[in-house]
mmCIF file of the protein (N, C-alpha, C, O) and its ligand, coordinates in Angstrom:
data_MODEL
# 
_entry.id   MODEL 
# 
loop_
_entity.id 
_entity.type 
_entity.pdbx_number_of_molecules 
1 polymer     1 
2 non-polymer 1 
# 
_entity_poly.entity_id                      1 
_entity_poly.type                           'polypeptide(L)' 
_entity_poly.nstd_linkage                   no 
_entity_poly.nstd_monomer                   no 
_entity_poly.pdbx_seq_one_letter_code       MSTVSCPECAADVKLEAGTEVGEIIVCPDCGVDLEVTALSPATIQLAPMEQEDWGE 
_entity_poly.pdbx_seq_one_letter_code_can   MSTVSCPECAADVKLEAGTEVGEIIVCPDCGVDLEVTALSPATIQLAPMEQEDWGE 
_entity_poly.pdbx_strand_id                 A 
# 
loop_
_entity_poly_seq.entity_id 
_entity_poly_seq.num 
_entity_poly_seq.mon_id 
_entity_poly_seq.hetero 
1 1  MET n 
1 2  SER n 
1 3  THR n 
1 4  VAL n 
1 5  SER n 
1 6  CYS n 
1 7  PRO n 
1 8  GLU n 
1 9  CYS n 
1 10 ALA n 
1 11 ALA n 
1 12 ASP n 
1 13 VAL n 
1 14 LYS n 
1 15 LEU n 
1 16 GLU n 
1 17 ALA n 
1 18 GLY n 
1 19 THR n 
1 20 GLU n 
1 21 VAL n 
1 22 GLY n 
1 23 GLU n 
1 24 ILE n 
1 25 ILE n 
1 26 VAL n 
1 27 CYS n 
1 28 PRO n 
1 29 ASP n 
1 30 CYS n 
1 31 GLY n 
1 32 VAL n 
1 33 ASP n 
1 34 LEU n 
1 35 GLU n 
1 36 VAL n 
1 37 THR n 
1 38 ALA n 
1 39 LEU n 
1 40 SER n 
1 41 PRO n 
1 42 ALA n 
1 43 THR n 
1 44 ILE n 
1 45 GLN n 
1 46 LEU n 
1 47 ALA n 
1 48 PRO n 
1 49 MET n 
1 50 GLU n 
1 51 GLN n 
1 52 GLU n 
1 53 ASP n 
1 54 TRP n 
1 55 GLY n 
1 56 GLU n 
# 
loop_
_struct_asym.id 
_struct_asym.entity_id 
A 1 
B 2 
# 
loop_
_chem_comp.id 
_chem_comp.type 
_chem_comp.mon_nstd_flag 
ALA 'L-peptide linking' y 
ASP 'L-peptide linking' y 
CYS 'L-peptide linking' y 
GLN 'L-peptide linking' y 
GLU 'L-peptide linking' y 
GLY 'peptide linking'   y 
ILE 'L-peptide linking' y 
LEU 'L-peptide linking' y 
LYS 'L-peptide linking' y 
MET 'L-peptide linking' y 
PRO 'L-peptide linking' y 
SER 'L-peptide linking' y 
THR 'L-peptide linking' y 
TRP 'L-peptide linking' y 
VAL 'L-peptide linking' y 
ZN  non-polymer         . 
# 
_pdbx_entity_nonpoly.entity_id   2 
_pdbx_entity_nonpoly.name        ? 
_pdbx_entity_nonpoly.comp_id     ZN 
# 
_pdbx_nonpoly_scheme.asym_id         B 
_pdbx_nonpoly_scheme.entity_id       2 
_pdbx_nonpoly_scheme.mon_id          ZN 
_pdbx_nonpoly_scheme.ndb_seq_num     1 
_pdbx_nonpoly_scheme.pdb_seq_num     101 
_pdbx_nonpoly_scheme.auth_seq_num    101 
_pdbx_nonpoly_scheme.pdb_mon_id      ZN 
_pdbx_nonpoly_scheme.auth_mon_id     ZN 
_pdbx_nonpoly_scheme.pdb_strand_id   A 
_pdbx_nonpoly_scheme.pdb_ins_code    . 
# 
loop_
_atom_site.group_PDB 
_atom_site.id 
_atom_site.type_symbol 
_atom_site.label_atom_id 
_atom_site.label_alt_id 
_atom_site.label_comp_id 
_atom_site.label_asym_id 
_atom_site.label_entity_id 
_atom_site.label_seq_id 
_atom_site.pdbx_PDB_ins_code 
_atom_site.Cartn_x 
_atom_site.Cartn_y 
_atom_site.Cartn_z 
_atom_site.occupancy 
_atom_site.B_iso_or_equiv 
_atom_site.pdbx_formal_charge 
_atom_site.auth_seq_id 
_atom_site.auth_comp_id 
_atom_site.auth_asym_id 
_atom_site.auth_atom_id 
_atom_site.pdbx_PDB_model_num 
ATOM   1   N  N  . MET A 1 1  ? -61.167 19.263 3.184  1.00 0.00 ? 1   MET A N  1 
ATOM   2   C  CA . MET A 1 1  ? -61.311 19.069 4.636  1.00 0.00 ? 1   MET A CA 1 
ATOM   3   C  C  . MET A 1 1  ? -61.630 20.277 5.406  1.00 0.00 ? 1   MET A C  1 
ATOM   4   O  O  . MET A 1 1  ? -61.290 21.401 5.036  1.00 0.00 ? 1   MET A O  1 
ATOM   5   N  N  . SER A 1 2  ? -62.300 20.030 6.502  1.00 0.00 ? 2   SER A N  1 
ATOM   6   C  CA . SER A 1 2  ? -62.789 21.268 7.354  1.00 0.00 ? 2   SER A CA 1 
ATOM   7   C  C  . SER A 1 2  ? -62.197 21.084 8.652  1.00 0.00 ? 2   SER A C  1 
ATOM   8   O  O  . SER A 1 2  ? -61.752 19.998 9.023  1.00 0.00 ? 2   SER A O  1 
ATOM   9   N  N  . THR A 1 3  ? -62.186 22.119 9.337  1.00 0.00 ? 3   THR A N  1 
ATOM   10  C  CA . THR A 1 3  ? -61.553 22.210 10.776 1.00 0.00 ? 3   THR A CA 1 
ATOM   11  C  C  . THR A 1 3  ? -62.849 22.841 11.564 1.00 0.00 ? 3   THR A C  1 
ATOM   12  O  O  . THR A 1 3  ? -63.557 23.753 11.139 1.00 0.00 ? 3   THR A O  1 
ATOM   13  N  N  . VAL A 1 4  ? -62.987 22.187 12.736 1.00 0.00 ? 4   VAL A N  1 
ATOM   14  C  CA . VAL A 1 4  ? -64.079 22.688 13.616 1.00 0.00 ? 4   VAL A CA 1 
ATOM   15  C  C  . VAL A 1 4  ? -63.415 22.717 15.105 1.00 0.00 ? 4   VAL A C  1 
ATOM   16  O  O  . VAL A 1 4  ? -62.347 22.214 15.453 1.00 0.00 ? 4   VAL A O  1 
ATOM   17  N  N  . SER A 1 5  ? -64.269 23.383 15.811 1.00 0.00 ? 5   SER A N  1 
ATOM   18  C  CA . SER A 1 5  ? -63.547 23.557 17.302 1.00 0.00 ? 5   SER A CA 1 
ATOM   19  C  C  . SER A 1 5  ? -64.196 22.656 18.164 1.00 0.00 ? 5   SER A C  1 
ATOM   20  O  O  . SER A 1 5  ? -65.394 22.434 17.988 1.00 0.00 ? 5   SER A O  1 
ATOM   21  N  N  . CYS A 1 6  ? -63.552 22.085 19.107 1.00 0.00 ? 6   CYS A N  1 
ATOM   22  C  CA . CYS A 1 6  ? -64.070 21.205 20.008 1.00 0.00 ? 6   CYS A CA 1 
ATOM   23  C  C  . CYS A 1 6  ? -64.874 21.944 21.106 1.00 0.00 ? 6   CYS A C  1 
ATOM   24  O  O  . CYS A 1 6  ? -64.369 22.806 21.826 1.00 0.00 ? 6   CYS A O  1 
ATOM   25  N  N  . PRO A 1 7  ? -66.194 21.532 21.180 1.00 0.00 ? 7   PRO A N  1 
ATOM   26  C  CA . PRO A 1 7  ? -67.012 22.257 22.133 1.00 0.00 ? 7   PRO A CA 1 
ATOM   27  C  C  . PRO A 1 7  ? -66.452 22.149 23.660 1.00 0.00 ? 7   PRO A C  1 
ATOM   28  O  O  . PRO A 1 7  ? -66.626 22.990 24.542 1.00 0.00 ? 7   PRO A O  1 
ATOM   29  N  N  . GLU A 1 8  ? -65.824 21.067 23.756 1.00 0.00 ? 8   GLU A N  1 
ATOM   30  C  CA . GLU A 1 8  ? -65.271 20.734 25.253 1.00 0.00 ? 8   GLU A CA 1 
ATOM   31  C  C  . GLU A 1 8  ? -64.011 21.479 25.518 1.00 0.00 ? 8   GLU A C  1 
ATOM   32  O  O  . GLU A 1 8  ? -63.854 22.045 26.600 1.00 0.00 ? 8   GLU A O  1 
ATOM   33  N  N  . CYS A 1 9  ? -63.088 21.509 24.567 1.00 0.00 ? 9   CYS A N  1 
ATOM   34  C  CA . CYS A 1 9  ? -61.760 22.255 24.945 1.00 0.00 ? 9   CYS A CA 1 
ATOM   35  C  C  . CYS A 1 9  ? -61.411 23.239 23.961 1.00 0.00 ? 9   CYS A C  1 
ATOM   36  O  O  . CYS A 1 9  ? -60.442 23.954 24.214 1.00 0.00 ? 9   CYS A O  1 
ATOM   37  N  N  . ALA A 1 10 ? -62.053 23.407 22.844 1.00 0.00 ? 10  ALA A N  1 
ATOM   38  C  CA . ALA A 1 10 ? -61.832 24.467 21.895 1.00 0.00 ? 10  ALA A CA 1 
ATOM   39  C  C  . ALA A 1 10 ? -60.726 24.185 21.090 1.00 0.00 ? 10  ALA A C  1 
ATOM   40  O  O  . ALA A 1 10 ? -60.318 25.057 20.323 1.00 0.00 ? 10  ALA A O  1 
ATOM   41  N  N  . ALA A 1 11 ? -60.198 23.127 21.152 1.00 0.00 ? 11  ALA A N  1 
ATOM   42  C  CA . ALA A 1 11 ? -59.072 22.647 20.276 1.00 0.00 ? 11  ALA A CA 1 
ATOM   43  C  C  . ALA A 1 11 ? -59.554 22.556 18.665 1.00 0.00 ? 11  ALA A C  1 
ATOM   44  O  O  . ALA A 1 11 ? -60.752 22.462 18.398 1.00 0.00 ? 11  ALA A O  1 
ATOM   45  N  N  . ASP A 1 12 ? -58.685 22.587 17.775 1.00 0.00 ? 12  ASP A N  1 
ATOM   46  C  CA . ASP A 1 12 ? -59.141 22.432 16.309 1.00 0.00 ? 12  ASP A CA 1 
ATOM   47  C  C  . ASP A 1 12 ? -59.104 20.945 16.038 1.00 0.00 ? 12  ASP A C  1 
ATOM   48  O  O  . ASP A 1 12 ? -58.101 20.248 16.186 1.00 0.00 ? 12  ASP A O  1 
ATOM   49  N  N  . VAL A 1 13 ? -60.374 20.489 15.598 1.00 0.00 ? 13  VAL A N  1 
ATOM   50  C  CA . VAL A 1 13 ? -60.538 19.103 15.191 1.00 0.00 ? 13  VAL A CA 1 
ATOM   51  C  C  . VAL A 1 13 ? -60.618 19.138 13.733 1.00 0.00 ? 13  VAL A C  1 
ATOM   52  O  O  . VAL A 1 13 ? -61.385 19.923 13.175 1.00 0.00 ? 13  VAL A O  1 
ATOM   53  N  N  . LYS A 1 14 ? -59.839 18.299 13.056 1.00 0.00 ? 14  LYS A N  1 
ATOM   54  C  CA . LYS A 1 14 ? -59.933 18.272 11.606 1.00 0.00 ? 14  LYS A CA 1 
ATOM   55  C  C  . LYS A 1 14 ? -60.894 16.974 11.204 1.00 0.00 ? 14  LYS A C  1 
ATOM   56  O  O  . LYS A 1 14 ? -60.826 15.850 11.701 1.00 0.00 ? 14  LYS A O  1 
ATOM   57  N  N  . LEU A 1 15 ? -61.655 17.358 10.341 1.00 0.00 ? 15  LEU A N  1 
ATOM   58  C  CA . LEU A 1 15 ? -62.706 16.363 9.536  1.00 0.00 ? 15  LEU A CA 1 
ATOM   59  C  C  . LEU A 1 15 ? -62.030 15.818 8.630  1.00 0.00 ? 15  LEU A C  1 
ATOM   60  O  O  . LEU A 1 15 ? -61.562 16.543 7.752  1.00 0.00 ? 15  LEU A O  1 
ATOM   61  N  N  . GLU A 1 16 ? -61.822 14.547 8.604  1.00 0.00 ? 16  GLU A N  1 
ATOM   62  C  CA . GLU A 1 16 ? -61.157 13.952 7.398  1.00 0.00 ? 16  GLU A CA 1 
ATOM   63  C  C  . GLU A 1 16 ? -62.159 14.002 6.073  1.00 0.00 ? 16  GLU A C  1 
ATOM   64  O  O  . GLU A 1 16 ? -63.366 14.207 6.202  1.00 0.00 ? 16  GLU A O  1 
ATOM   65  N  N  . ALA A 1 17 ? -61.591 13.815 4.924  1.00 0.00 ? 17  ALA A N  1 
ATOM   66  C  CA . ALA A 1 17 ? -62.266 13.810 3.820  1.00 0.00 ? 17  ALA A CA 1 
ATOM   67  C  C  . ALA A 1 17 ? -63.242 12.522 3.871  1.00 0.00 ? 17  ALA A C  1 
ATOM   68  O  O  . ALA A 1 17 ? -62.859 11.425 4.279  1.00 0.00 ? 17  ALA A O  1 
ATOM   69  N  N  . GLY A 1 18 ? -64.382 12.754 3.468  1.00 0.00 ? 18  GLY A N  1 
ATOM   70  C  CA . GLY A 1 18 ? -65.149 11.434 3.575  1.00 0.00 ? 18  GLY A CA 1 
ATOM   71  C  C  . GLY A 1 18 ? -66.062 11.364 4.775  1.00 0.00 ? 18  GLY A C  1 
ATOM   72  O  O  . GLY A 1 18 ? -67.057 10.641 4.822  1.00 0.00 ? 18  GLY A O  1 
ATOM   73  N  N  . THR A 1 19 ? -65.672 12.133 5.704  1.00 0.00 ? 19  THR A N  1 
ATOM   74  C  CA . THR A 1 19 ? -66.499 12.190 6.914  1.00 0.00 ? 19  THR A CA 1 
ATOM   75  C  C  . THR A 1 19 ? -68.128 12.506 6.773  1.00 0.00 ? 19  THR A C  1 
ATOM   76  O  O  . THR A 1 19 ? -68.515 13.500 6.158  1.00 0.00 ? 19  THR A O  1 
ATOM   77  N  N  . GLU A 1 20 ? -68.877 11.738 7.286  1.00 0.00 ? 20  GLU A N  1 
ATOM   78  C  CA . GLU A 1 20 ? -70.349 11.852 7.058  1.00 0.00 ? 20  GLU A CA 1 
ATOM   79  C  C  . GLU A 1 20 ? -71.062 12.289 8.326  1.00 0.00 ? 20  GLU A C  1 
ATOM   80  O  O  . GLU A 1 20 ? -70.573 12.080 9.436  1.00 0.00 ? 20  GLU A O  1 
ATOM   81  N  N  . VAL A 1 21 ? -72.257 12.916 8.135  1.00 0.00 ? 21  VAL A N  1 
ATOM   82  C  CA . VAL A 1 21 ? -72.924 13.399 9.162  1.00 0.00 ? 21  VAL A CA 1 
ATOM   83  C  C  . VAL A 1 21 ? -73.545 12.197 10.033 1.00 0.00 ? 21  VAL A C  1 
ATOM   84  O  O  . VAL A 1 21 ? -74.170 11.284 9.492  1.00 0.00 ? 21  VAL A O  1 
ATOM   85  N  N  . GLY A 1 22 ? -73.363 12.251 11.201 1.00 0.00 ? 22  GLY A N  1 
ATOM   86  C  CA . GLY A 1 22 ? -73.675 11.243 12.041 1.00 0.00 ? 22  GLY A CA 1 
ATOM   87  C  C  . GLY A 1 22 ? -72.470 10.377 12.465 1.00 0.00 ? 22  GLY A C  1 
ATOM   88  O  O  . GLY A 1 22 ? -72.630 9.448  13.257 1.00 0.00 ? 22  GLY A O  1 
ATOM   89  N  N  . GLU A 1 23 ? -71.480 10.624 12.035 1.00 0.00 ? 23  GLU A N  1 
ATOM   90  C  CA . GLU A 1 23 ? -70.184 10.099 12.355 1.00 0.00 ? 23  GLU A CA 1 
ATOM   91  C  C  . GLU A 1 23 ? -69.634 10.560 13.629 1.00 0.00 ? 23  GLU A C  1 
ATOM   92  O  O  . GLU A 1 23 ? -69.817 11.716 14.011 1.00 0.00 ? 23  GLU A O  1 
ATOM   93  N  N  . ILE A 1 24 ? -68.958 9.691  14.309 1.00 0.00 ? 24  ILE A N  1 
ATOM   94  C  CA . ILE A 1 24 ? -68.382 10.133 15.782 1.00 0.00 ? 24  ILE A CA 1 
ATOM   95  C  C  . ILE A 1 24 ? -67.051 10.124 15.506 1.00 0.00 ? 24  ILE A C  1 
ATOM   96  O  O  . ILE A 1 24 ? -66.534 9.184  14.902 1.00 0.00 ? 24  ILE A O  1 
ATOM   97  N  N  . ILE A 1 25 ? -66.307 11.278 15.966 1.00 0.00 ? 25  ILE A N  1 
ATOM   98  C  CA . ILE A 1 25 ? -65.081 11.483 15.907 1.00 0.00 ? 25  ILE A CA 1 
ATOM   99  C  C  . ILE A 1 25 ? -64.436 11.781 17.358 1.00 0.00 ? 25  ILE A C  1 
ATOM   100 O  O  . ILE A 1 25 ? -65.202 12.048 18.284 1.00 0.00 ? 25  ILE A O  1 
ATOM   101 N  N  . VAL A 1 26 ? -63.143 11.742 17.556 1.00 0.00 ? 26  VAL A N  1 
ATOM   102 C  CA . VAL A 1 26 ? -62.619 11.894 18.865 1.00 0.00 ? 26  VAL A CA 1 
ATOM   103 C  C  . VAL A 1 26 ? -61.783 13.154 18.866 1.00 0.00 ? 26  VAL A C  1 
ATOM   104 O  O  . VAL A 1 26 ? -61.023 13.334 17.914 1.00 0.00 ? 26  VAL A O  1 
ATOM   105 N  N  . CYS A 1 27 ? -61.839 13.925 19.711 1.00 0.00 ? 27  CYS A N  1 
ATOM   106 C  CA . CYS A 1 27 ? -61.045 15.044 19.947 1.00 0.00 ? 27  CYS A CA 1 
ATOM   107 C  C  . CYS A 1 27 ? -59.737 14.736 20.141 1.00 0.00 ? 27  CYS A C  1 
ATOM   108 O  O  . CYS A 1 27 ? -59.507 14.044 21.133 1.00 0.00 ? 27  CYS A O  1 
ATOM   109 N  N  . PRO A 1 28 ? -58.652 15.121 19.341 1.00 0.00 ? 28  PRO A N  1 
ATOM   110 C  CA . PRO A 1 28 ? -57.282 14.523 19.637 1.00 0.00 ? 28  PRO A CA 1 
ATOM   111 C  C  . PRO A 1 28 ? -56.560 15.105 20.874 1.00 0.00 ? 28  PRO A C  1 
ATOM   112 O  O  . PRO A 1 28 ? -55.513 14.670 21.353 1.00 0.00 ? 28  PRO A O  1 
ATOM   113 N  N  . ASP A 1 29 ? -57.305 16.188 21.327 1.00 0.00 ? 29  ASP A N  1 
ATOM   114 C  CA . ASP A 1 29 ? -56.750 17.044 22.529 1.00 0.00 ? 29  ASP A CA 1 
ATOM   115 C  C  . ASP A 1 29 ? -57.298 16.357 23.830 1.00 0.00 ? 29  ASP A C  1 
ATOM   116 O  O  . ASP A 1 29 ? -56.572 15.731 24.602 1.00 0.00 ? 29  ASP A O  1 
ATOM   117 N  N  . CYS A 1 30 ? -58.724 16.543 24.009 1.00 0.00 ? 30  CYS A N  1 
ATOM   118 C  CA . CYS A 1 30 ? -59.122 15.987 25.340 1.00 0.00 ? 30  CYS A CA 1 
ATOM   119 C  C  . CYS A 1 30 ? -59.970 14.650 25.280 1.00 0.00 ? 30  CYS A C  1 
ATOM   120 O  O  . CYS A 1 30 ? -60.539 14.162 26.256 1.00 0.00 ? 30  CYS A O  1 
ATOM   121 N  N  . GLY A 1 31 ? -59.975 14.090 23.905 1.00 0.00 ? 31  GLY A N  1 
ATOM   122 C  CA . GLY A 1 31 ? -60.413 12.599 23.772 1.00 0.00 ? 31  GLY A CA 1 
ATOM   123 C  C  . GLY A 1 31 ? -61.904 12.567 23.901 1.00 0.00 ? 31  GLY A C  1 
ATOM   124 O  O  . GLY A 1 31 ? -62.406 11.446 23.990 1.00 0.00 ? 31  GLY A O  1 
ATOM   125 N  N  . VAL A 1 32 ? -62.776 13.711 23.930 1.00 0.00 ? 32  VAL A N  1 
ATOM   126 C  CA . VAL A 1 32 ? -64.178 13.691 24.079 1.00 0.00 ? 32  VAL A CA 1 
ATOM   127 C  C  . VAL A 1 32 ? -64.780 13.089 22.646 1.00 0.00 ? 32  VAL A C  1 
ATOM   128 O  O  . VAL A 1 32 ? -64.189 13.260 21.580 1.00 0.00 ? 32  VAL A O  1 
ATOM   129 N  N  . ASP A 1 33 ? -65.931 12.423 22.757 1.00 0.00 ? 33  ASP A N  1 
ATOM   130 C  CA . ASP A 1 33 ? -66.578 11.808 21.487 1.00 0.00 ? 33  ASP A CA 1 
ATOM   131 C  C  . ASP A 1 33 ? -67.384 13.138 21.069 1.00 0.00 ? 33  ASP A C  1 
ATOM   132 O  O  . ASP A 1 33 ? -67.958 13.895 21.852 1.00 0.00 ? 33  ASP A O  1 
ATOM   133 N  N  . LEU A 1 34 ? -67.301 13.269 19.612 1.00 0.00 ? 34  LEU A N  1 
ATOM   134 C  CA . LEU A 1 34 ? -67.897 14.200 18.979 1.00 0.00 ? 34  LEU A CA 1 
ATOM   135 C  C  . LEU A 1 34 ? -68.780 13.819 17.868 1.00 0.00 ? 34  LEU A C  1 
ATOM   136 O  O  . LEU A 1 34 ? -68.316 13.025 17.050 1.00 0.00 ? 34  LEU A O  1 
ATOM   137 N  N  . GLU A 1 35 ? -69.943 14.243 17.710 1.00 0.00 ? 35  GLU A N  1 
ATOM   138 C  CA . GLU A 1 35 ? -70.650 13.898 16.484 1.00 0.00 ? 35  GLU A CA 1 
ATOM   139 C  C  . GLU A 1 35 ? -70.833 14.936 15.494 1.00 0.00 ? 35  GLU A C  1 
ATOM   140 O  O  . GLU A 1 35 ? -71.222 16.075 15.751 1.00 0.00 ? 35  GLU A O  1 
ATOM   141 N  N  . VAL A 1 36 ? -70.504 14.445 14.230 1.00 0.00 ? 36  VAL A N  1 
ATOM   142 C  CA . VAL A 1 36 ? -70.753 15.277 13.245 1.00 0.00 ? 36  VAL A CA 1 
ATOM   143 C  C  . VAL A 1 36 ? -72.192 15.535 12.810 1.00 0.00 ? 36  VAL A C  1 
ATOM   144 O  O  . VAL A 1 36 ? -72.848 14.629 12.296 1.00 0.00 ? 36  VAL A O  1 
ATOM   145 N  N  . THR A 1 37 ? -72.703 16.769 13.007 1.00 0.00 ? 37  THR A N  1 
ATOM   146 C  CA . THR A 1 37 ? -73.997 17.011 12.760 1.00 0.00 ? 37  THR A CA 1 
ATOM   147 C  C  . THR A 1 37 ? -74.317 17.703 11.460 1.00 0.00 ? 37  THR A C  1 
ATOM   148 O  O  . THR A 1 37 ? -75.474 17.825 11.057 1.00 0.00 ? 37  THR A O  1 
ATOM   149 N  N  . ALA A 1 38 ? -73.335 18.121 10.859 1.00 0.00 ? 38  ALA A N  1 
ATOM   150 C  CA . ALA A 1 38 ? -73.559 18.869 9.555  1.00 0.00 ? 38  ALA A CA 1 
ATOM   151 C  C  . ALA A 1 38 ? -72.180 19.052 8.896  1.00 0.00 ? 38  ALA A C  1 
ATOM   152 O  O  . ALA A 1 38 ? -71.162 18.990 9.585  1.00 0.00 ? 38  ALA A O  1 
ATOM   153 N  N  . LEU A 1 39 ? -72.134 19.277 7.574  1.00 0.00 ? 39  LEU A N  1 
ATOM   154 C  CA . LEU A 1 39 ? -70.905 19.224 6.790  1.00 0.00 ? 39  LEU A CA 1 
ATOM   155 C  C  . LEU A 1 39 ? -70.690 20.643 6.152  1.00 0.00 ? 39  LEU A C  1 
ATOM   156 O  O  . LEU A 1 39 ? -69.561 21.117 6.020  1.00 0.00 ? 39  LEU A O  1 
ATOM   157 N  N  . SER A 1 40 ? -71.744 21.244 5.795  1.00 0.00 ? 40  SER A N  1 
ATOM   158 C  CA . SER A 1 40 ? -71.526 22.554 5.114  1.00 0.00 ? 40  SER A CA 1 
ATOM   159 C  C  . SER A 1 40 ? -72.403 23.609 5.789  1.00 0.00 ? 40  SER A C  1 
ATOM   160 O  O  . SER A 1 40 ? -73.556 23.819 5.415  1.00 0.00 ? 40  SER A O  1 
ATOM   161 N  N  . PRO A 1 41 ? -71.796 24.289 6.834  1.00 0.00 ? 41  PRO A N  1 
ATOM   162 C  CA . PRO A 1 41 ? -70.510 24.256 7.123  1.00 0.00 ? 41  PRO A CA 1 
ATOM   163 C  C  . PRO A 1 41 ? -70.426 23.032 8.240  1.00 0.00 ? 41  PRO A C  1 
ATOM   164 O  O  . PRO A 1 41 ? -71.332 22.550 8.920  1.00 0.00 ? 41  PRO A O  1 
ATOM   165 N  N  . ALA A 1 42 ? -69.366 22.785 8.199  1.00 0.00 ? 42  ALA A N  1 
ATOM   166 C  CA . ALA A 1 42 ? -68.901 21.607 9.318  1.00 0.00 ? 42  ALA A CA 1 
ATOM   167 C  C  . ALA A 1 42 ? -69.342 21.898 10.628 1.00 0.00 ? 42  ALA A C  1 
ATOM   168 O  O  . ALA A 1 42 ? -68.930 22.971 11.070 1.00 0.00 ? 42  ALA A O  1 
ATOM   169 N  N  . THR A 1 43 ? -70.157 21.146 11.456 1.00 0.00 ? 43  THR A N  1 
ATOM   170 C  CA . THR A 1 43 ? -70.529 21.387 12.676 1.00 0.00 ? 43  THR A CA 1 
ATOM   171 C  C  . THR A 1 43 ? -70.426 20.042 13.619 1.00 0.00 ? 43  THR A C  1 
ATOM   172 O  O  . THR A 1 43 ? -70.531 18.932 13.097 1.00 0.00 ? 43  THR A O  1 
ATOM   173 N  N  . ILE A 1 44 ? -70.249 20.172 14.814 1.00 0.00 ? 44  ILE A N  1 
ATOM   174 C  CA . ILE A 1 44 ? -70.007 19.107 15.555 1.00 0.00 ? 44  ILE A CA 1 
ATOM   175 C  C  . ILE A 1 44 ? -70.627 19.308 16.931 1.00 0.00 ? 44  ILE A C  1 
ATOM   176 O  O  . ILE A 1 44 ? -70.742 20.441 17.398 1.00 0.00 ? 44  ILE A O  1 
ATOM   177 N  N  . GLN A 1 45 ? -70.978 18.353 17.504 1.00 0.00 ? 45  GLN A N  1 
ATOM   178 C  CA . GLN A 1 45 ? -71.655 18.464 18.924 1.00 0.00 ? 45  GLN A CA 1 
ATOM   179 C  C  . GLN A 1 45 ? -71.149 17.392 19.778 1.00 0.00 ? 45  GLN A C  1 
ATOM   180 O  O  . GLN A 1 45 ? -70.732 16.396 19.186 1.00 0.00 ? 45  GLN A O  1 
ATOM   181 N  N  . LEU A 1 46 ? -71.100 17.400 21.181 1.00 0.00 ? 46  LEU A N  1 
ATOM   182 C  CA . LEU A 1 46 ? -70.627 16.603 22.024 1.00 0.00 ? 46  LEU A CA 1 
ATOM   183 C  C  . LEU A 1 46 ? -71.705 15.335 21.858 1.00 0.00 ? 46  LEU A C  1 
ATOM   184 O  O  . LEU A 1 46 ? -72.916 15.541 21.928 1.00 0.00 ? 46  LEU A O  1 
ATOM   185 N  N  . ALA A 1 47 ? -71.149 14.008 21.632 1.00 0.00 ? 47  ALA A N  1 
ATOM   186 C  CA . ALA A 1 47 ? -72.020 12.896 21.614 1.00 0.00 ? 47  ALA A CA 1 
ATOM   187 C  C  . ALA A 1 47 ? -72.421 12.432 22.773 1.00 0.00 ? 47  ALA A C  1 
ATOM   188 O  O  . ALA A 1 47 ? -71.652 12.473 23.734 1.00 0.00 ? 47  ALA A O  1 
ATOM   189 N  N  . PRO A 1 48 ? -73.516 11.983 22.871 1.00 0.00 ? 48  PRO A N  1 
ATOM   190 C  CA . PRO A 1 48 ? -73.934 11.510 24.054 1.00 0.00 ? 48  PRO A CA 1 
ATOM   191 C  C  . PRO A 1 48 ? -73.147 10.252 24.560 1.00 0.00 ? 48  PRO A C  1 
ATOM   192 O  O  . PRO A 1 48 ? -72.935 9.297  23.813 1.00 0.00 ? 48  PRO A O  1 
ATOM   193 N  N  . MET A 1 49 ? -72.723 10.294 25.865 1.00 0.00 ? 49  MET A N  1 
ATOM   194 C  CA . MET A 1 49 ? -71.861 9.235  26.477 1.00 0.00 ? 49  MET A CA 1 
ATOM   195 C  C  . MET A 1 49 ? -72.600 7.980  26.642 1.00 0.00 ? 49  MET A C  1 
ATOM   196 O  O  . MET A 1 49 ? -72.024 6.895  26.720 1.00 0.00 ? 49  MET A O  1 
ATOM   197 N  N  . GLU A 1 50 ? -73.987 8.135  26.699 1.00 0.00 ? 50  GLU A N  1 
ATOM   198 C  CA . GLU A 1 50 ? -74.702 6.851  27.026 1.00 0.00 ? 50  GLU A CA 1 
ATOM   199 C  C  . GLU A 1 50 ? -75.895 6.865  26.104 1.00 0.00 ? 50  GLU A C  1 
ATOM   200 O  O  . GLU A 1 50 ? -76.299 7.916  25.607 1.00 0.00 ? 50  GLU A O  1 
ATOM   201 N  N  . GLN A 1 51 ? -76.425 5.764  25.891 1.00 0.00 ? 51  GLN A N  1 
ATOM   202 C  CA . GLN A 1 51 ? -77.560 5.532  24.795 1.00 0.00 ? 51  GLN A CA 1 
ATOM   203 C  C  . GLN A 1 51 ? -78.843 6.147  25.520 1.00 0.00 ? 51  GLN A C  1 
ATOM   204 O  O  . GLN A 1 51 ? -79.764 5.457  25.956 1.00 0.00 ? 51  GLN A O  1 
ATOM   205 N  N  . GLU A 1 52 ? -78.786 7.370  25.580 1.00 0.00 ? 52  GLU A N  1 
ATOM   206 C  CA . GLU A 1 52 ? -80.003 8.154  26.105 1.00 0.00 ? 52  GLU A CA 1 
ATOM   207 C  C  . GLU A 1 52 ? -80.559 9.118  25.184 1.00 0.00 ? 52  GLU A C  1 
ATOM   208 O  O  . GLU A 1 52 ? -79.868 9.548  24.261 1.00 0.00 ? 52  GLU A O  1 
ATOM   209 N  N  . ASP A 1 53 ? -81.572 9.434  25.332 1.00 0.00 ? 53  ASP A N  1 
ATOM   210 C  CA . ASP A 1 53 ? -82.250 10.678 24.398 1.00 0.00 ? 53  ASP A CA 1 
ATOM   211 C  C  . ASP A 1 53 ? -81.973 11.860 25.372 1.00 0.00 ? 53  ASP A C  1 
ATOM   212 O  O  . ASP A 1 53 ? -82.373 11.865 26.537 1.00 0.00 ? 53  ASP A O  1 
ATOM   213 N  N  . TRP A 1 54 ? -81.253 12.862 24.795 1.00 0.00 ? 54  TRP A N  1 
ATOM   214 C  CA . TRP A 1 54 ? -81.113 14.018 25.762 1.00 0.00 ? 54  TRP A CA 1 
ATOM   215 C  C  . TRP A 1 54 ? -82.301 14.989 25.600 1.00 0.00 ? 54  TRP A C  1 
ATOM   216 O  O  . TRP A 1 54 ? -82.389 15.959 26.352 1.00 0.00 ? 54  TRP A O  1 
ATOM   217 N  N  . GLY A 1 55 ? -83.178 14.764 24.679 1.00 0.00 ? 55  GLY A N  1 
ATOM   218 C  CA . GLY A 1 55 ? -84.397 15.693 24.637 1.00 0.00 ? 55  GLY A CA 1 
ATOM   219 C  C  . GLY A 1 55 ? -84.081 17.193 24.524 1.00 0.00 ? 55  GLY A C  1 
ATOM   220 O  O  . GLY A 1 55 ? -84.098 17.962 25.484 1.00 0.00 ? 55  GLY A O  1 
ATOM   221 N  N  . GLU A 1 56 ? -83.791 17.534 23.252 1.00 0.00 ? 56  GLU A N  1 
ATOM   222 C  CA . GLU A 1 56 ? -83.466 18.827 23.157 1.00 0.00 ? 56  GLU A CA 1 
ATOM   223 C  C  . GLU A 1 56 ? -84.728 19.882 23.478 1.00 0.00 ? 56  GLU A C  1 
ATOM   224 O  O  . GLU A 1 56 ? -84.546 21.098 23.421 1.00 0.00 ? 56  GLU A O  1 
HETATM 225 ZN ZN . ZN  B 2 .  ? -61.424 18.509 22.947 1.00 0.00 2 101 ZN  A ZN 1 
# 
């Protein structure tokens, strides 16, 4: 199991075993949606709130 920092509030967010890339998790502290973008190392980013292309 890995722990990552919420990009919104910096709280520790635990990734449960079996978490997959692309999965959306919710920060237990601020409640923001977070998308798992990588597992090794564990990386998350803020999930789009709407179905829009953010265009990196
Ligand atoms: Zn948070």
